[in-house]
C-alpha positions in Angstrom: -23.9 -8.5 19.6 -23.8 -6.2 16.5 -24.1 -6.5 12.8 -21.2 -4.9 10.7 -21.4 -4.6 6.7 -18.4 -4.8 5.2 -17.0 -4.8 1.5 -13.9 -6.7 0.3 -11.4 -5.5 -2.4 -8.1 -6.6 -3.8 -5.4 -4.8 -5.4 -2.8 -7.0 -7.2 -3.7 -9.9 -4.6 -3.3 -7.2 -1.5 -6.6 -7.7 0.1 -8.6 -5.3 2.3 -11.7 -5.0 4.3 -13.4 -1.8 4.0 -16.1 -0.3 6.0 -18.2 2.7 4.9 -17.6 4.8 8.3 -19.4 8.3 7.5 -21.8 7.5 9.9 -19.2 6.9 12.5 -20.6 3.6 14.2 -17.3 1.7 13.9 -15.0 2.2 16.8 -11.4 2.6 15.1 -10.0 2.4 18.4 -11.0 -1.3 18.9 -8.0 -3.4 18.0 -9.0 -6.4 19.2 -12.1 -6.2 16.8 -10.0 -5.0 13.8 -7.5 -8.0 14.3 -10.6 -10.5 14.8 -12.1 -9.1 11.3 -8.7 -9.5 9.5 -8.1 -12.8 10.9 -8.1 -15.7 8.0 -9.6 -18.5 10.1 -11.9 -16.7 12.6 -12.6 -13.5 10.8 -13.4 -11.9 7.3 -9.4 -12.1 6.4 -7.6 -9.3 5.1 -3.9 -7.8 5.3 -5.6 -4.7 6.5 -9.0 -2.8 7.3 -9.8 0.4 5.9 -12.5 3.1 7.2 -14.0 5.5 4.7 -14.8 8.6 6.5 -16.1 12.2 5.9 -13.7 15.0 5.0 -14.6 18.7 5.3 -12.7 19.6 2.2 -11.7 16.3 0.3 -14.0 13.4 -1.1 -13.6 11.4 1.8 -10.8 10.5 4.5 -9.0 6.9 4.4 -8.0 5.4 7.7 -6.0 2.2 7.5 -5.1 -0.5 9.9 -2.9 -3.3 9.6 -3.9 -6.8 10.3 -2.7 -6.8 13.6 -5.3 -4.0 14.6 -3.0 -1.1 14.8 -3.6 2.2 12.8 -1.0 2.2 10.2 1.2 4.5 8.0 -0.2 4.7 4.5 -0.9 1.9 2.3 -0.7 2.3 -1.5 -2.6 -0.6 -2.5 -5.4 0.2 0.1 -5.5 3.7 -1.3 -6.2 2.6 -4.6 -8.9 -0.2 -3.4 -10.7 2.8 -1.3 -10.4 5.0 -4.1 -12.1 2.2 -6.4 -15.0 1.7 -3.4 -15.7 5.3 -3.2 -16.2 5.6 -7.0 -18.5 2.2 -6.7 -20.5 3.8 -3.7 -21.0 7.2 -5.4 -18.8 9.0 -2.8 -17.0 11.1 -5.3 -18.8 13.3 -8.2 -16.1 12.9 -10.8 -14.1 9.4 -10.9 -11.8 10.8 -13.7 -10.2 12.9 -10.8 -10.8 13.1 -7.2 -8.8 13.6 -3.9 -8.7 11.9 -0.1 -7.1 12.5 2.9 -5.0 10.0 4.5 -2.4 9.8 7.5 0.7 11.0 5.2 -1.6 13.7 3.8 -3.6 14.4 0.3 -3.9 12.1 -2.4 -5.1 12.6 -5.7 -6.8 9.6 -7.6 -8.2 8.5 -11.3 -10.4 5.8 -11.6 -11.3 4.4 -15.3 -12.7 0.8 -15.6 -11.3 -0.9 -12.7 -7.9 0.8 -12.8 -7.0 3.3 -10.4 -3.9 5.7 -10.8 -3.2 7.0 -7.4 -0.7 10.1 -6.7 1.6 9.3 -3.7 3.3 11.7 -1.3 6.9 13.6 -2.7 9.8 11.7 -1.3 12.5 14.4 -0.1 15.1 12.1 0.0 16.6 8.6 -0.2 19.3 7.2 2.2 21.5 5.0 -0.4 23.7 2.7 1.4 26.1 0.3 -0.3 24.0 -2.8 -0.2 20.3 -1.0 0.1 18.4 2.1 0.1 15.9 3.2 3.0 13.4 5.8 1.8 9.8 6.8 3.3 7.0 6.5 0.4 4.2 6.9 3.0 5.6 4.0 4.7 9.3 3.5 5.4 11.0 1.0 3.1 14.2 -1.2 3.4 15.2 -2.2 -0.3 17.7 -4.6 -1.5 18.4 -5.9 -5.1 18.9 -9.7 -5.4 19.8 -11.8 -8.2 16.6 -14.0 -8.4 13.9 -12.8 -6.1 12.3 -16.6 -6.6 15.1 -18.1 -4.6 14.9 -15.4 -1.8 13.7 -16.4 1.7 11.7 -13.3 1.9 10.0 -14.2 5.3 13.2 -15.0 7.2 15.4 -12.4 5.6 12.7 -9.7 5.6 11.6 -10.5 9.3 15.7 -10.2 10.3 15.7 -7.1 8.7 12.3 -5.4 9.8 13.3 -6.5 13.7 17.0 -5.2 13.3 18.4 -2.8 15.6 18.8 -0.1 12.9 15.3 0.1 12.5 13.9 0.1 16.1 11.5 0.8 17.7 9.0 1.0 14.5 10.8 -1.4 12.3 10.5 -1.2 8.7 8.9 -2.9 5.7 11.4 -4.9 3.4 11.7 -5.4 -0.5 13.8 -7.8 -2.7 14.2 -6.5 -6.1 15.3 -8.1 -9.3 16.1 -6.4 -12.6 14.5 -8.1 -15.7 14.7 -6.1 -18.9 14.6 -2.4 -19.6 12.4 -0.9 -16.9 10.8 -4.0 -15.9 11.6 -5.2 -12.6 10.3 -8.0 -9.9 9.6 -7.0 -6.3 9.0 -9.3 -3.2 7.7 -7.6 0.2 7.8 -8.5 3.8 5.6 -6.2 5.3 5.2 -4.7 9.1 2.1 -5.2 10.7 1.3 -8.2 8.6 4.5 -9.7 9.6 4.8 -11.6 6.7 5.2 -11.6 3.0 2.2 -10.3 1.3 1.2 -10.6 -2.6 2.1 -7.1 -3.3 2.7 -3.8 -1.5 2.0 -0.3 -3.1 4.3 1.9 -1.1 6.8 -1.0 -1.5 6.9 -1.2 -5.0 7.1 2.8 -5.2 10.2 2.6 -3.3 11.5 -0.1 -5.3 10.9 1.8 -8.4 12.9 4.6 -7.2 15.7 2.6 -5.8 15.6 1.0 -9.3 16.2 4.6 -11.1 19.1 5.3 -8.8 20.8 2.3 -10.6 19.1 3.1 -13.8 18.8 6.8 -14.2 17.4 6.8 -17.7 14.2 5.3 -16.6 11.6 7.2 -14.4 8.7 4.8 -15.3 8.9 1.1 -14.1 6.5 -1.9 -15.0 6.7 -3.9 -11.7 5.9 -7.6 -11.3 4.6 -8.7 -7.9 3.1 -12.0 -6.6 -0.2 -10.8 -7.1 0.1 -9.2 -10.7 1.4 -6.3 -12.4 1.6 -2.5 -11.1 3.3 0.6 -12.5 5.1 3.2 -11.2 6.3 6.8 -12.5 7.9 9.9 -11.2 9.9 13.0 -11.7 13.4 13.4 -9.9 13.7 17.0 -8.5 16.9 19.1 -8.2 17.2 18.4 -4.8 17.7 14.7 -4.9 14.1 13.9 -4.3 11.2 12.8 -6.3 7.8 14.5 -7.2 4.5 13.5 -9.1 4.8 10.0 -8.1 2.2 8.0 -9.2 1.0 4.3 -8.3 -1.1 2.7 -11.2 -2.8 -0.9 -11.0 -6.1 -2.6 -10.7 -8.5 -2.5 -7.6 -11.1 -5.2 -7.8 -14.1 -5.7 -5.8 -14.2 -9.3 -4.2 -17.4 -9.5 -2.4 -19.4 -7.8 0.4 -21.4 -9.1 3.4 -22.6 -8.8 7.1 -20.6 -10.2 9.9 -22.0 -10.7 13.4 -19.8 -9.8 16.4 
């Protein structure tokens, strides 16, 4: 038996287990353990688990694991939460601007009064089809627009798209987007790895905002309502049809910490 000390954070309802692994004591290859810790009935519970580890150049390294135990692509709300955790733990020297390395590359972050503004990767291209868009914002996302997200069967429709032949073998995340007024949109997301709808998805709202821009080109900043709260995304279109200076902003909140015996 061993004791694992952890912290729990949430960003717009997207909740994560965070472990300070700078001493390398937690085995990130133990998928069974990670899945158990993320289980909401038998473990701590979370949409995912993150390890904060040392980096030779940046303030730290973020490693992200889905709740199924597998190491995953980038998680935007996870990135904001681990940034807040790093500030709270004194890992960064300047909360106003710091950097960390994730699976998709370098990220800049800014922390102020519980709000984290996270710079996401550039989006080089968007596959625009008649009924949907597909793009990678650190994780792959299928985005479709609906008249009323409240009436959308996110679980079943999202699951069908996630496992469709088009996206095999790795699958995709699926976002359903509704326009409100002006630059306001509502988003609901089915997340692969979690294999269910989550209260928010950071890379998903970025993909949704960029897709909304393609329909409303006058807007390059969007206020986004998700089930777990509100987020903001801004970006700059580039001359090649991609997007740069992509930022995701929203709250990142400490929930509790504890020790679990495994």
